[in-house]
N, C-alpha and C positions, 0 to 999 in steps of 0.2 A: 263661812267662818262661824266659829262658836259664839253663842250668846254668853252673857255674864253668868247666867244660871248654869249653863252647861259647863263652863270652865270651873265654876265653884263646885259642881258635883264631882268633876274629875279630880280636883285637888283634895276633896274630902273623902274620896274613896280609897281606903287603904286595906289591902288584903281582900277578903271576901265579906260582903255585907248583904243583909236583906234590904229590901226597899224601905221597910219601916225603920231600920237602923240608919240608913242614909238620910231619910226624911228628918229624923231626930237630929242628926249631925248638922244638917242644913237649916234646921229650925223652920222647915216648910211643911205644908200639908202633904198627906200621903198621895192624894190625887195629882198634885203638882209634880211631886218627885217621880211618880210613875210615868208621867208624860216625858219628863227629862230622860229617864232611863230608856224609854221606848225610842226616843229620838237618837240617843247615843248608841243604842244597839243597832238601829237602822244604818247609821253611818260607820259602824264597826269600831267605835271607840271603847265600848264595853261588851262583855260577854255575860250571858246569864245561863243559869241552869235551875231546874226545878228540884226541890227537895221536899217531897210531899206536896203541900199546897203553897209552900213558900218559895218565892223566886229569889235566888241569890245572885249577886252581881260582883264582877271584878273587872279591872281594867284589861283591855286587850293588849297585845304586844306591839301596837302601832308605835313606830319610832318617834312620832310627834309627842306621844305621852311620856316617853323617856326624857325627852328634852324639857317638857313641862315639869316633870318631877324634879329634874336637876335644878331648874330655875326656882321652884318653890322651896326646895331644901337649902340651896345655897343662899338665897335671899328670903328667908322665912319672915322677915319683918315687913315685907312688901305685900300689899293686898293685890295680887296678880289678877284675880277675877275682875276686880273693879277697873284696873288699868287696861285690861285687854278686851274690854267690852266695846260694843259699837264698831266704829270705823278704825279703831286703833290697830287691830290685827291686819286689816286691809292695807293700811299705810305701812306697817312694819314689814310686810311682805317685801316691799320695794326698798327697804333700808339696808340692803346687802352692800350698798355703796352710798356715799353722801349724795343727797338729791335735794333740790330746791322744793319749796312748797308747790310751785307751779307744776313741776315735773311729777311730784308725788300725786297731786290732784289728777293730772292727766292719766297717769298709769293706773291709779286705784279707782278712777272714774267717780271721784267725789269733788266737792267744791274746795277751793283753797282754804276757806274759813273752817271747813270740816277737818282739814289736815292740821291746821294750827290748834283747833280745839282738841283733837285726838291726841296730839303730841305734847300739849302743855303739861298735863300731869306727869308724863314720862320725863319731860325736861325739868320739872320742879324737883323730881326725885334723883336727878343726876343720871338717868338712864340714857337720855338723849341730850345732845348739845347742838348748837349751831356754829358752823365754821365761820371764818372771817368773811367769806363771801355770801353768807346767809343760808347755806345748805344745811339740812338736818342730817345728823349722823349719830350712830350708836356709840356710846362710850365704851372704853376697853372693859371686857368682862361681860358685856351684854350683847355681844354680836350674835349669840345663840338665839336671841329673840327673833331675829329675822329668819334664822334657820328653822326655828319652831314654826313660824307662820308658813314657811314654804313647805315643810314636811306635812303640816296640817292640810294644806291645799292638795299636795301630792297624794296623800292618803285618800282624800275625798275623790280625787280624779280616778284613782285605782278602783275604788268601790264602784264608781259610776260605770267604768268600762267593763269591769268584771260581771256586771249584770247582763252584759251582752256576750262576752267571750272571755275565755281564760288564756287565749293565745294572742298576745298583743305586745307592742312596744310603744311607749310614750316618747315621741321624738322632741317635743317642745311643750312647755306648759307655762301658763301665767295664771293669774288669779281668776278662777272660774272658767278657764278655757284651756284646751290642750289639743295637740295634734298627735294622732295615734295611727299606727300601722298595724294591720291585722290581715288574716287570710280569709276572713269570712265577710259576708255582706251584713251591714247593720242598718236596720230599717227605722230606728228611733229618730224622731224629727229633729232632735238636737244634735245629731251626728251628721254633719254636712259633708258629702263626698267631695274629695279634693285630690290633688296629686295627678300623676300621669294620665289616669283614666279621663279626667276632666278636660284634657287638652283636645280630646275628640270634639268637644263642643265648638272648637274653633278650627276644625279641619286639620288638626295636628296630631294624629294618632301616635301614641308612644306606648310600646309594650311595657306593662307593669309587672310581668313575671308572677302573676297570681297573687300579687300583694294589693291590698286596698288601703286607702288612706282617708281619714276623716278628721274634720275640725269639729271638736265638741264645743258648743257655745250656746247658751240660752239667750244671748243678746244679739246674735247674728243669725240672719235667715238666708242671706244671699252671698254666694261666693263671687267676689269681684275678681276680675282678671289680675289686678294688682296684688291681691291676696294669693291667688293661685301661683303667680310667679315666685313669691316669697316662700310659699309652701314647698314648691319644687326644689328650691335651693336648700331648704332645711332637710328635705328628704334625701337629697343627693346633690352635692355641689360639684360633681365631676363634669368633664368637658362635654359629654353628650347631653346632660341636663341643661347646662349653660347654653348650648346651641339651640335647644328647644325653647328656652326662656327668651332668647334673642328673637326667634321666630314669633313668639307670642307678643313681645313688645313691639315688633314691626307690623304685625298683622291687625292688632286691636288698637282702638283709640284709648291710649293710656293716659291717665291723669298723673303727671310726674310728681306732684305734691302728695297725692294719695299713695303713690308707689313708695316714695321715700318714708312716709309715715308708717307704712306697713313694714318696710325694711328695718326701720328702727325697732318696731314692736317685735319682730321675729329675729332680731340681731343678725341680719344679713346685709347691713349697710354697705360694707366694702364691696361685696359681690355685686350688689345692685348698681352701685356707682360705677363699677368696672363695665357692666353691661351697657349702661347709658352712655358712658364715655366712648365705648367701642362703636355704638350705633351713630353717635353724634359726629365722630371723626372718621367714620368709614375705615376703621382699623388702623388709624394713624397712631393710636395708643391701645395696645393690646397686651393682656396678660397671657401667661403660658397656657392657661386653661381654656382660652377662647380660640376659635378656629381662624385660619388664614382667611382674609376677606374673600378671596376667590372661591374657597371651599364653602364659605357661608352663602355666597351668591348662588352657587349650584344647589345648595340645600333649599334655599328660598324659592328658586325656580321650580324645584321638585314639588313643593307644596303650594305653588302659585301665590307666593307672598311677595308683594311689591316692596322693595326697599327704598 
């Protein structure tokens, strides 16, 4: 997410300016402003060009910047750079729906005290309020703040994957993490292979049709089977994939609490609950996407999976 200085630079940049002009507008040193511009150019939020020895800067066409401009123009009396610094943007990312401080802290990976501290100035200005049950929510007219935070993260994710390939599809994303599908191999350490190819680790080969899947995360280094199951359901929730997820859950020692936590994270709660219920009841409760028990038994025998 952006620092206060970076947000301030973006809101101060109108049309095309030189680094010196921007430094004057920000009332900061030329060296500090040059560093800001370099970071913003690296992340694709500004574009620069040389005119002789002078570097000229302008905003890029990133959708997040359009939303930021709308916010600053519509509510020009609000000091947005100050409000959106620190953890505020991280928390606002998850305010697409009312959430408690505990849930916001868990999702944004910050302490509950940080959530309260980040949202207090927004609440004071009427941007955020608390519901009767104590959940935080954005007031009418400020919903675009969460959209801005999400577009900001999406832009950074795109920049990250485009350093590796220009042929990709982002299937799921959260703050600082995303699940991507591509046709090429990515060797970067933060791109963790996942999806059908990784079922082979458990003796459950599934043809991926020349598609590769990766979880990008700087915080995760190991692909847990609980994560792999959820990734499979994000990639394709069809009957064939669900059958292989059933095989995985039957074949590996799965932590059900971890599985449900991952299912919530990847928004596949219902599908995972159906899989678990199916296995627990031996098909006594089955959805239309899951196989007949006899068919699943045959598939399990084929892969030497004990039910």
